[in-house]
PyMOL Python script that loads the backbone (N, CA, C, O; Angstrom):
from pymol import cmd

cmd.read_pdbstr("""\
ATOM      1  N   UNK A   1     -51.204 -25.929   2.849  1.00  0.00           N
ATOM      2  CA  UNK A   1     -51.050 -24.859   3.773  1.00  0.00           C
ATOM      3  C   UNK A   1     -49.804 -24.057   3.388  1.00  0.00           C
ATOM      4  O   UNK A   1     -48.732 -24.634   3.203  1.00  0.00           O
ATOM      5  N   UNK A   2     -49.932 -22.766   3.268  1.00  0.00           N
ATOM      6  CA  UNK A   2     -48.800 -21.900   2.930  1.00  0.00           C
ATOM      7  C   UNK A   2     -48.334 -21.184   4.180  1.00  0.00           C
ATOM      8  O   UNK A   2     -49.123 -20.802   5.044  1.00  0.00           O
ATOM      9  N   UNK A   3     -47.036 -21.016   4.244  1.00  0.00           N
ATOM     10  CA  UNK A   3     -46.474 -20.307   5.387  1.00  0.00           C
ATOM     11  C   UNK A   3     -46.199 -18.868   4.983  1.00  0.00           C
ATOM     12  O   UNK A   3     -45.512 -18.611   3.995  1.00  0.00           O
ATOM     13  N   UNK A   4     -46.726 -17.956   5.734  1.00  0.00           N
ATOM     14  CA  UNK A   4     -46.417 -16.557   5.478  1.00  0.00           C
ATOM     15  C   UNK A   4     -45.410 -16.101   6.525  1.00  0.00           C
ATOM     16  O   UNK A   4     -45.394 -16.597   7.652  1.00  0.00           O
ATOM     17  N   UNK A   5     -44.595 -15.172   6.145  1.00  0.00           N
ATOM     18  CA  UNK A   5     -43.608 -14.677   7.110  1.00  0.00           C
ATOM     19  C   UNK A   5     -44.239 -13.582   7.951  1.00  0.00           C
ATOM     20  O   UNK A   5     -44.964 -12.719   7.456  1.00  0.00           O
ATOM     21  N   UNK A   6     -43.943 -13.645   9.206  1.00  0.00           N
ATOM     22  CA  UNK A   6     -44.501 -12.658  10.126  1.00  0.00           C
ATOM     23  C   UNK A   6     -43.735 -11.348  10.007  1.00  0.00           C
ATOM     24  O   UNK A   6     -42.675 -11.288   9.384  1.00  0.00           O
ATOM     25  N   UNK A   7     -44.260 -10.346  10.585  1.00  0.00           N
ATOM     26  CA  UNK A   7     -43.618  -9.025  10.570  1.00  0.00           C
ATOM     27  C   UNK A   7     -42.256  -9.081  11.264  1.00  0.00           C
ATOM     28  O   UNK A   7     -41.308  -8.410  10.855  1.00  0.00           O
ATOM     29  N   UNK A   8     -42.180  -9.886  12.310  1.00  0.00           N
ATOM     30  CA  UNK A   8     -40.913 -10.025  13.031  1.00  0.00           C
ATOM     31  C   UNK A   8     -39.869 -10.681  12.143  1.00  0.00           C
ATOM     32  O   UNK A   8     -38.728 -10.223  12.081  1.00  0.00           O
ATOM     33  N   UNK A   9     -40.253 -11.752  11.455  1.00  0.00           N
ATOM     34  CA  UNK A   9     -39.323 -12.436  10.555  1.00  0.00           C
ATOM     35  C   UNK A   9     -38.885 -11.518   9.431  1.00  0.00           C
ATOM     36  O   UNK A   9     -37.718 -11.525   9.037  1.00  0.00           O
ATOM     37  N   UNK A  10     -39.804 -10.736   8.916  1.00  0.00           N
ATOM     38  CA  UNK A  10     -39.458  -9.785   7.858  1.00  0.00           C
ATOM     39  C   UNK A  10     -38.485  -8.729   8.369  1.00  0.00           C
ATOM     40  O   UNK A  10     -37.554  -8.343   7.663  1.00  0.00           O
ATOM     41  N   UNK A  11     -38.699  -8.266   9.589  1.00  0.00           N
ATOM     42  CA  UNK A  11     -37.801  -7.272  10.175  1.00  0.00           C
ATOM     43  C   UNK A  11     -36.406  -7.861  10.378  1.00  0.00           C
ATOM     44  O   UNK A  11     -35.401  -7.200  10.120  1.00  0.00           O
ATOM     45  N   UNK A  12     -36.356  -9.113  10.843  1.00  0.00           N
ATOM     46  CA  UNK A  12     -35.061  -9.784  11.040  1.00  0.00           C
ATOM     47  C   UNK A  12     -34.348  -9.930   9.699  1.00  0.00           C
ATOM     48  O   UNK A  12     -33.153  -9.651   9.594  1.00  0.00           O
ATOM     49  N   UNK A  13     -35.075 -10.363   8.681  1.00  0.00           N
ATOM     50  CA  UNK A  13     -34.471 -10.524   7.359  1.00  0.00           C
ATOM     51  C   UNK A  13     -33.968  -9.183   6.814  1.00  0.00           C
ATOM     52  O   UNK A  13     -32.910  -9.124   6.188  1.00  0.00           O
ATOM     53  N   UNK A  14     -34.718  -8.120   7.051  1.00  0.00           N
ATOM     54  CA  UNK A  14     -34.298  -6.788   6.600  1.00  0.00           C
ATOM     55  C   UNK A  14     -33.025  -6.346   7.318  1.00  0.00           C
ATOM     56  O   UNK A  14     -32.134  -5.758   6.705  1.00  0.00           O
ATOM     57  N   UNK A  15     -32.941  -6.631   8.613  1.00  0.00           N
ATOM     58  CA  UNK A  15     -31.739  -6.266   9.367  1.00  0.00           C
ATOM     59  C   UNK A  15     -30.525  -7.076   8.902  1.00  0.00           C
ATOM     60  O   UNK A  15     -29.417  -6.547   8.814  1.00  0.00           O
ATOM     61  N   UNK A  16     -30.736  -8.342   8.609  1.00  0.00           N
ATOM     62  CA  UNK A  16     -29.648  -9.185   8.109  1.00  0.00           C
ATOM     63  C   UNK A  16     -29.161  -8.662   6.762  1.00  0.00           C
ATOM     64  O   UNK A  16     -27.956  -8.569   6.529  1.00  0.00           O
ATOM     65  N   UNK A  17     -30.089  -8.322   5.883  1.00  0.00           N
ATOM     66  CA  UNK A  17     -29.714  -7.790   4.569  1.00  0.00           C
ATOM     67  C   UNK A  17     -28.961  -6.469   4.715  1.00  0.00           C
ATOM     68  O   UNK A  17     -27.980  -6.238   4.008  1.00  0.00           O
ATOM     69  N   UNK A  18     -29.404  -5.606   5.618  1.00  0.00           N
ATOM     70  CA  UNK A  18     -28.723  -4.329   5.845  1.00  0.00           C
ATOM     71  C   UNK A  18     -27.317  -4.547   6.383  1.00  0.00           C
ATOM     72  O   UNK A  18     -26.383  -3.842   6.000  1.00  0.00           O
ATOM     73  N   UNK A  19     -27.169  -5.523   7.270  1.00  0.00           N
ATOM     74  CA  UNK A  19     -25.845  -5.832   7.826  1.00  0.00           C
ATOM     75  C   UNK A  19     -24.912  -6.342   6.733  1.00  0.00           C
ATOM     76  O   UNK A  19     -23.735  -5.983   6.709  1.00  0.00           O
ATOM     77  N   UNK A  20     -25.423  -7.173   5.831  1.00  0.00           N
ATOM     78  CA  UNK A  20     -24.602  -7.688   4.723  1.00  0.00           C
ATOM     79  C   UNK A  20     -24.140  -6.546   3.817  1.00  0.00           C
ATOM     80  O   UNK A  20     -22.989  -6.509   3.382  1.00  0.00           O
ATOM     81  N   UNK A  21     -25.054  -5.620   3.542  1.00  0.00           N
ATOM     82  CA  UNK A  21     -24.705  -4.475   2.702  1.00  0.00           C
ATOM     83  C   UNK A  21     -23.630  -3.626   3.384  1.00  0.00           C
ATOM     84  O   UNK A  21     -22.686  -3.167   2.741  1.00  0.00           O
ATOM     85  N   UNK A  22     -23.787  -3.428   4.679  1.00  0.00           N
ATOM     86  CA  UNK A  22     -22.822  -2.628   5.440  1.00  0.00           C
ATOM     87  C   UNK A  22     -21.443  -3.291   5.447  1.00  0.00           C
ATOM     88  O   UNK A  22     -20.430  -2.614   5.275  1.00  0.00           O
ATOM     89  N   UNK A  23     -21.400  -4.597   5.641  1.00  0.00           N
ATOM     90  CA  UNK A  23     -20.136  -5.330   5.644  1.00  0.00           C
ATOM     91  C   UNK A  23     -19.469  -5.252   4.268  1.00  0.00           C
ATOM     92  O   UNK A  23     -18.259  -5.045   4.170  1.00  0.00           O
ATOM     93  N   UNK A  24     -20.262  -5.417   3.214  1.00  0.00           N
ATOM     94  CA  UNK A  24     -19.724  -5.341   1.856  1.00  0.00           C
ATOM     95  C   UNK A  24     -19.165  -3.943   1.561  1.00  0.00           C
ATOM     96  O   UNK A  24     -18.100  -3.816   0.958  1.00  0.00           O
ATOM     97  N   UNK A  25     -19.872  -2.910   1.980  1.00  0.00           N
ATOM     98  CA  UNK A  25     -19.401  -1.534   1.764  1.00  0.00           C
ATOM     99  C   UNK A  25     -18.097  -1.287   2.522  1.00  0.00           C
ATOM    100  O   UNK A  25     -17.191  -0.637   2.001  1.00  0.00           O
ATOM    101  N   UNK A  26     -17.999  -1.799   3.738  1.00  0.00           N
ATOM    102  CA  UNK A  26     -16.769  -1.640   4.512  1.00  0.00           C
ATOM    103  C   UNK A  26     -15.615  -2.372   3.842  1.00  0.00           C
ATOM    104  O   UNK A  26     -14.497  -1.858   3.799  1.00  0.00           O
ATOM    105  N   UNK A  27     -15.874  -3.568   3.319  1.00  0.00           N
ATOM    106  CA  UNK A  27     -14.840  -4.337   2.624  1.00  0.00           C
ATOM    107  C   UNK A  27     -14.348  -3.585   1.393  1.00  0.00           C
ATOM    108  O   UNK A  27     -13.143  -3.503   1.153  1.00  0.00           O
ATOM    109  N   UNK A  28     -15.278  -3.033   0.610  1.00  0.00           N
ATOM    110  CA  UNK A  28     -14.889  -2.288  -0.587  1.00  0.00           C
ATOM    111  C   UNK A  28     -14.094  -1.047  -0.219  1.00  0.00           C
ATOM    112  O   UNK A  28     -13.128  -0.707  -0.902  1.00  0.00           O
ATOM    113  N   UNK A  29     -14.488  -0.364   0.854  1.00  0.00           N
ATOM    114  CA  UNK A  29     -13.753   0.834   1.291  1.00  0.00           C
ATOM    115  C   UNK A  29     -12.338   0.460   1.723  1.00  0.00           C
ATOM    116  O   UNK A  29     -11.382   1.158   1.383  1.00  0.00           O
ATOM    117  N   UNK A  30     -12.197  -0.631   2.465  1.00  0.00           N
ATOM    118  CA  UNK A  30     -10.855  -1.075   2.878  1.00  0.00           C
ATOM    119  C   UNK A  30     -10.003  -1.394   1.662  1.00  0.00           C
ATOM    120  O   UNK A  30      -8.826  -1.034   1.616  1.00  0.00           O
ATOM    121  N   UNK A  31     -10.588  -2.068   0.672  1.00  0.00           N
ATOM    122  CA  UNK A  31      -9.849  -2.400  -0.541  1.00  0.00           C
ATOM    123  C   UNK A  31      -9.394  -1.141  -1.272  1.00  0.00           C
ATOM    124  O   UNK A  31      -8.258  -1.063  -1.739  1.00  0.00           O
ATOM    125  N   UNK A  32     -10.296  -0.146  -1.369  1.00  0.00           N
ATOM    126  CA  UNK A  32      -9.943   1.111  -2.039  1.00  0.00           C
ATOM    127  C   UNK A  32      -8.840   1.846  -1.281  1.00  0.00           C
ATOM    128  O   UNK A  32      -7.897   2.353  -1.887  1.00  0.00           O
ATOM    129  N   UNK A  33      -8.959   1.902   0.030  1.00  0.00           N
ATOM    130  CA  UNK A  33      -7.940   2.577   0.832  1.00  0.00           C
ATOM    131  C   UNK A  33      -6.603   1.842   0.748  1.00  0.00           C
ATOM    132  O   UNK A  33      -5.548   2.474   0.698  1.00  0.00           O
ATOM    133  N   UNK A  34      -6.646   0.521   0.733  1.00  0.00           N
ATOM    134  CA  UNK A  34      -5.418  -0.262   0.600  1.00  0.00           C
ATOM    135  C   UNK A  34      -4.730  -0.014  -0.728  1.00  0.00           C
ATOM    136  O   UNK A  34      -3.506   0.107  -0.787  1.00  0.00           O
ATOM    137  N   UNK A  35      -5.515   0.062  -1.795  1.00  0.00           N
ATOM    138  CA  UNK A  35      -4.943   0.338  -3.115  1.00  0.00           C
ATOM    139  C   UNK A  35      -4.335   1.731  -3.155  1.00  0.00           C
ATOM    140  O   UNK A  35      -3.250   1.918  -3.706  1.00  0.00           O
ATOM    141  N   UNK A  36      -5.020   2.706  -2.579  1.00  0.00           N
ATOM    142  CA  UNK A  36      -4.491   4.071  -2.538  1.00  0.00           C
ATOM    143  C   UNK A  36      -3.209   4.124  -1.714  1.00  0.00           C
ATOM    144  O   UNK A  36      -2.268   4.833  -2.068  1.00  0.00           O
ATOM    145  N   UNK A  37      -3.174   3.381  -0.627  1.00  0.00           N
ATOM    146  CA  UNK A  37      -1.972   3.345   0.210  1.00  0.00           C
ATOM    147  C   UNK A  37      -0.799   2.746  -0.553  1.00  0.00           C
ATOM    148  O   UNK A  37       0.315   3.267  -0.497  1.00  0.00           O
ATOM    149  N   UNK A  38      -1.051   1.650  -1.266  1.00  0.00           N
ATOM    150  CA  UNK A  38       0.033   1.027  -2.037  1.00  0.00           C
ATOM    151  C   UNK A  38       0.560   1.974  -3.119  1.00  0.00           C
ATOM    152  O   UNK A  38       1.767   2.065  -3.341  1.00  0.00           O
ATOM    153  N   UNK A  39      -0.361   2.678  -3.788  1.00  0.00           N
ATOM    154  CA  UNK A  39       0.079   3.649  -4.803  1.00  0.00           C
ATOM    155  C   UNK A  39       0.914   4.756  -4.170  1.00  0.00           C
ATOM    156  O   UNK A  39       1.928   5.174  -4.729  1.00  0.00           O
ATOM    157  N   UNK A  40       0.485   5.226  -3.004  1.00  0.00           N
ATOM    158  CA  UNK A  40       1.227   6.279  -2.308  1.00  0.00           C
ATOM    159  C   UNK A  40       2.598   5.814  -1.867  1.00  0.00           C
ATOM    160  O   UNK A  40       3.581   6.540  -2.015  1.00  0.00           O
ATOM    161  N   UNK A  41       2.673   4.606  -1.327  1.00  0.00           N
ATOM    162  CA  UNK A  41       3.969   4.066  -0.913  1.00  0.00           C
ATOM    163  C   UNK A  41       4.896   3.900  -2.104  1.00  0.00           C
ATOM    164  O   UNK A  41       6.084   4.211  -2.015  1.00  0.00           O
ATOM    165  N   UNK A  42       4.371   3.417  -3.205  1.00  0.00           N
ATOM    166  CA  UNK A  42       5.197   3.235  -4.400  1.00  0.00           C
ATOM    167  C   UNK A  42       5.704   4.586  -4.911  1.00  0.00           C
ATOM    168  O   UNK A  42       6.863   4.705  -5.311  1.00  0.00           O
ATOM    169  N   UNK A  43       4.848   5.589  -4.898  1.00  0.00           N
ATOM    170  CA  UNK A  43       5.260   6.918  -5.358  1.00  0.00           C
ATOM    171  C   UNK A  43       6.315   7.504  -4.435  1.00  0.00           C
ATOM    172  O   UNK A  43       7.294   8.086  -4.903  1.00  0.00           O
ATOM    173  N   UNK A  44       6.128   7.358  -3.127  1.00  0.00           N
ATOM    174  CA  UNK A  44       7.128   7.884  -2.185  1.00  0.00           C
ATOM    175  C   UNK A  44       8.453   7.157  -2.342  1.00  0.00           C
ATOM    176  O   UNK A  44       9.512   7.780  -2.277  1.00  0.00           O
ATOM    177  N   UNK A  45       8.406   5.858  -2.547  1.00  0.00           N
ATOM    178  CA  UNK A  45       9.626   5.086  -2.727  1.00  0.00           C
ATOM    179  C   UNK A  45      10.353   5.521  -4.001  1.00  0.00           C
ATOM    180  O   UNK A  45      11.573   5.689  -3.996  1.00  0.00           O
ATOM    181  N   UNK A  46       9.608   5.702  -5.084  1.00  0.00           N
ATOM    182  CA  UNK A  46      10.215   6.147  -6.344  1.00  0.00           C
ATOM    183  C   UNK A  46      10.841   7.527  -6.176  1.00  0.00           C
ATOM    184  O   UNK A  46      11.938   7.775  -6.677  1.00  0.00           O
ATOM    185  N   UNK A  47      10.153   8.427  -5.475  1.00  0.00           N
ATOM    186  CA  UNK A  47      10.714   9.761  -5.235  1.00  0.00           C
ATOM    187  C   UNK A  47      11.984   9.682  -4.406  1.00  0.00           C
ATOM    188  O   UNK A  47      12.944  10.407  -4.666  1.00  0.00           O
ATOM    189  N   UNK A  48      11.997   8.804  -3.408  1.00  0.00           N
ATOM    190  CA  UNK A  48      13.180   8.661  -2.569  1.00  0.00           C
ATOM    191  C   UNK A  48      14.364   8.146  -3.390  1.00  0.00           C
ATOM    192  O   UNK A  48      15.479   8.656  -3.279  1.00  0.00           O
ATOM    193  N   UNK A  49      14.109   7.138  -4.208  1.00  0.00           N
ATOM    194  CA  UNK A  49      15.193   6.608  -5.039  1.00  0.00           C
ATOM    195  C   UNK A  49      15.707   7.658  -6.015  1.00  0.00           C
ATOM    196  O   UNK A  49      16.912   7.762  -6.243  1.00  0.00           O
ATOM    197  N   UNK A  50      14.790   8.440  -6.593  1.00  0.00           N
ATOM    198  CA  UNK A  50      15.189   9.496  -7.515  1.00  0.00           C
ATOM    199  C   UNK A  50      16.029  10.545  -6.791  1.00  0.00           C
ATOM    200  O   UNK A  50      17.049  11.000  -7.308  1.00  0.00           O
ATOM    201  N   UNK A  51      15.594  10.923  -5.596  1.00  0.00           N
ATOM    202  CA  UNK A  51      16.319  11.920  -4.809  1.00  0.00           C
ATOM    203  C   UNK A  51      17.699  11.394  -4.411  1.00  0.00           C
ATOM    204  O   UNK A  51      18.682  12.133  -4.474  1.00  0.00           O
ATOM    205  N   UNK A  52      17.781  10.144  -4.007  1.00  0.00           N
ATOM    206  CA  UNK A  52      19.071   9.563  -3.643  1.00  0.00           C
ATOM    207  C   UNK A  52      20.007   9.493  -4.841  1.00  0.00           C
ATOM    208  O   UNK A  52      21.208   9.731  -4.710  1.00  0.00           O
ATOM    209  N   UNK A  53      19.461   9.166  -6.008  1.00  0.00           N
ATOM    210  CA  UNK A  53      20.285   9.102  -7.215  1.00  0.00           C
ATOM    211  C   UNK A  53      20.816  10.486  -7.577  1.00  0.00           C
ATOM    212  O   UNK A  53      21.942  10.606  -8.060  1.00  0.00           O
ATOM    213  N   UNK A  54      20.026  11.526  -7.353  1.00  0.00           N
ATOM    214  CA  UNK A  54      20.482  12.890  -7.646  1.00  0.00           C
ATOM    215  C   UNK A  54      21.535  13.352  -6.658  1.00  0.00           C
ATOM    216  O   UNK A  54      22.421  14.122  -7.027  1.00  0.00           O
ATOM    217  N   UNK A  55      21.465  12.905  -5.412  1.00  0.00           N
ATOM    218  CA  UNK A  55      22.410  13.325  -4.379  1.00  0.00           C
ATOM    219  C   UNK A  55      23.722  12.565  -4.452  1.00  0.00           C
ATOM    220  O   UNK A  55      24.746  13.048  -3.969  1.00  0.00           O
ATOM    221  N   UNK A  56      23.704  11.402  -5.039  1.00  0.00           N
ATOM    222  CA  UNK A  56      24.893  10.554  -5.084  1.00  0.00           C
ATOM    223  C   UNK A  56      25.958  11.201  -5.956  1.00  0.00           C
ATOM    224  O   UNK A  56      25.680  11.575  -7.095  1.00  0.00           O
ATOM    225  N   UNK A  57      27.168  11.336  -5.437  1.00  0.00           N
ATOM    226  CA  UNK A  57      28.223  11.945  -6.256  1.00  0.00           C
ATOM    227  C   UNK A  57      28.581  11.034  -7.419  1.00  0.00           C
ATOM    228  O   UNK A  57      28.558   9.810  -7.297  1.00  0.00           O
ATOM    229  N   UNK A  58      28.906  11.639  -8.526  1.00  0.00           N
ATOM    230  CA  UNK A  58      29.284  10.873  -9.705  1.00  0.00           C
ATOM    231  C   UNK A  58      30.696  10.335  -9.498  1.00  0.00           C
ATOM    232  O   UNK A  58      31.637  11.112  -9.334  1.00  0.00           O
ATOM    233  N   UNK A  59      30.850   9.019  -9.505  1.00  0.00           N
ATOM    234  CA  UNK A  59      32.173   8.425  -9.266  1.00  0.00           C
ATOM    235  C   UNK A  59      32.892   8.085 -10.563  1.00  0.00           C
ATOM    236  O   UNK A  59      33.879   7.348 -10.543  1.00  0.00           O
ATOM    237  N   UNK A  60      32.425   8.599 -11.670  1.00  0.00           N
ATOM    238  CA  UNK A  60      33.103   8.378 -12.947  1.00  0.00           C
ATOM    239  C   UNK A  60      33.017   6.950 -13.430  1.00  0.00           C
ATOM    240  O   UNK A  60      33.868   6.512 -14.205  1.00  0.00           O
ATOM    241  N   UNK A  61      32.014   6.211 -12.994  1.00  0.00           N
ATOM    242  CA  UNK A  61      31.844   4.843 -13.452  1.00  0.00           C
ATOM    243  C   UNK A  61      32.636   3.829 -12.651  1.00  0.00           C
ATOM    244  O   UNK A  61      32.597   2.639 -12.963  1.00  0.00           O
ATOM    245  N   UNK A  62      33.353   4.266 -11.626  1.00  0.00           N
ATOM    246  CA  UNK A  62      34.131   3.334 -10.822  1.00  0.00           C
ATOM    247  C   UNK A  62      33.251   2.747  -9.729  1.00  0.00           C
ATOM    248  O   UNK A  62      32.429   3.446  -9.135  1.00  0.00           O
ATOM    249  N   UNK A  63      33.428   1.479  -9.475  1.00  0.00           N
ATOM    250  CA  UNK A  63      32.729   0.844  -8.378  1.00  0.00           C
ATOM    251  C   UNK A  63      33.462   1.110  -7.079  1.00  0.00           C
ATOM    252  O   UNK A  63      34.525   1.730  -7.091  1.00  0.00           O
ATOM    253  N   UNK A  64      32.928   0.661  -5.975  1.00  0.00           N
ATOM    254  CA  UNK A  64      33.546   0.894  -4.670  1.00  0.00           C
ATOM    255  C   UNK A  64      34.953   0.311  -4.595  1.00  0.00           C
ATOM    256  O   UNK A  64      35.845   0.911  -3.995  1.00  0.00           O
ATOM    257  N   UNK A  65      35.150  -0.850  -5.200  1.00  0.00           N
ATOM    258  CA  UNK A  65      36.460  -1.499  -5.101  1.00  0.00           C
ATOM    259  C   UNK A  65      37.513  -0.825  -5.972  1.00  0.00           C
ATOM    260  O   UNK A  65      38.703  -1.091  -5.802  1.00  0.00           O
ATOM    261  N   UNK A  66      37.112   0.034  -6.894  1.00  0.00           N
ATOM    262  CA  UNK A  66      38.049   0.679  -7.799  1.00  0.00           C
ATOM    263  C   UNK A  66      38.375   2.112  -7.391  1.00  0.00           C
ATOM    264  O   UNK A  66      39.118   2.790  -8.100  1.00  0.00           O
ATOM    265  N   UNK A  67      37.848   2.584  -6.286  1.00  0.00           N
ATOM    266  CA  UNK A  67      38.117   3.950  -5.863  1.00  0.00           C
ATOM    267  C   UNK A  67      39.565   4.076  -5.407  1.00  0.00           C
ATOM    268  O   UNK A  67      40.205   3.106  -5.001  1.00  0.00           O
ATOM    269  N   UNK A  68      40.050   5.297  -5.489  1.00  0.00           N
ATOM    270  CA  UNK A  68      41.445   5.533  -5.114  1.00  0.00           C
ATOM    271  C   UNK A  68      41.631   5.369  -3.612  1.00  0.00           C
ATOM    272  O   UNK A  68      40.720   5.618  -2.822  1.00  0.00           O
ATOM    273  N   UNK A  69      42.825   4.946  -3.242  1.00  0.00           N
ATOM    274  CA  UNK A  69      43.166   4.829  -1.839  1.00  0.00           C
ATOM    275  C   UNK A  69      44.416   5.656  -1.581  1.00  0.00           C
ATOM    276  O   UNK A  69      45.296   5.775  -2.433  1.00  0.00           O
ATOM    277  N   UNK A  70      44.470   6.224  -0.376  1.00  0.00           N
ATOM    278  CA  UNK A  70      45.689   6.952  -0.039  1.00  0.00           C
ATOM    279  C   UNK A  70      46.733   5.964   0.457  1.00  0.00           C
ATOM    280  O   UNK A  70      46.491   4.757   0.464  1.00  0.00           O
ATOM    281  N   UNK A  71      47.878   6.461   0.866  1.00  0.00           N
ATOM    282  CA  UNK A  71      48.974   5.590   1.287  1.00  0.00           C
ATOM    283  C   UNK A  71      48.631   4.712   2.477  1.00  0.00           C
ATOM    284  O   UNK A  71      49.235   3.654   2.654  1.00  0.00           O
ATOM    285  N   UNK A  72      47.695   5.121   3.281  1.00  0.00           N
ATOM    286  CA  UNK A  72      47.336   4.351   4.472  1.00  0.00           C
ATOM    287  C   UNK A  72      46.155   3.408   4.213  1.00  0.00           C
ATOM    288  O   UNK A  72      45.685   2.748   5.140  1.00  0.00           O
ATOM    289  N   UNK A  73      45.674   3.335   2.980  1.00  0.00           N
ATOM    290  CA  UNK A  73      44.608   2.426   2.640  1.00  0.00           C
ATOM    291  C   UNK A  73      43.203   2.969   2.797  1.00  0.00           C
ATOM    292  O   UNK A  73      42.231   2.243   2.589  1.00  0.00           O
ATOM    293  N   UNK A  74      43.080   4.257   3.166  1.00  0.00           N
ATOM    294  CA  UNK A  74      41.745   4.835   3.330  1.00  0.00           C
ATOM    295  C   UNK A  74      41.147   5.105   1.942  1.00  0.00           C
ATOM    296  O   UNK A  74      41.818   5.619   1.048  1.00  0.00           O
ATOM    297  N   UNK A  75      39.891   4.752   1.793  1.00  0.00           N
ATOM    298  CA  UNK A  75      39.197   4.963   0.518  1.00  0.00           C
ATOM    299  C   UNK A  75      38.638   6.373   0.523  1.00  0.00           C
ATOM    300  O   UNK A  75      38.066   6.826   1.514  1.00  0.00           O
ATOM    301  N   UNK A  76      38.809   7.063  -0.602  1.00  0.00           N
ATOM    302  CA  UNK A  76      38.225   8.402  -0.754  1.00  0.00           C
ATOM    303  C   UNK A  76      37.745   8.615  -2.125  1.00  0.00           C
ATOM    304  O   UNK A  76      37.223   9.686  -2.436  1.00  0.00           O
TER     305      UNK A  76
END
""", "prot")
cmd.dss("prot")
cmd.show_as("cartoon", "prot")
cmd.util.cbc("prot")
cmd.orient("prot")
């Protein structure tokens, strides 16, 4: 005796397959958006560091501890 699948069972299986495809597509979209977000964050961070480096005054190679102090000890 062979078992054939009824129309209802076939419809259920089709809906399950469609749901799996939909879930997989959503997962791939999230992964793509996450990758794009990481690239964007990295680019913004690099731009910020570049901008900060350009704005930083040139201290002639002296570190913070080697900067000149006035008579009252204030660093300038």
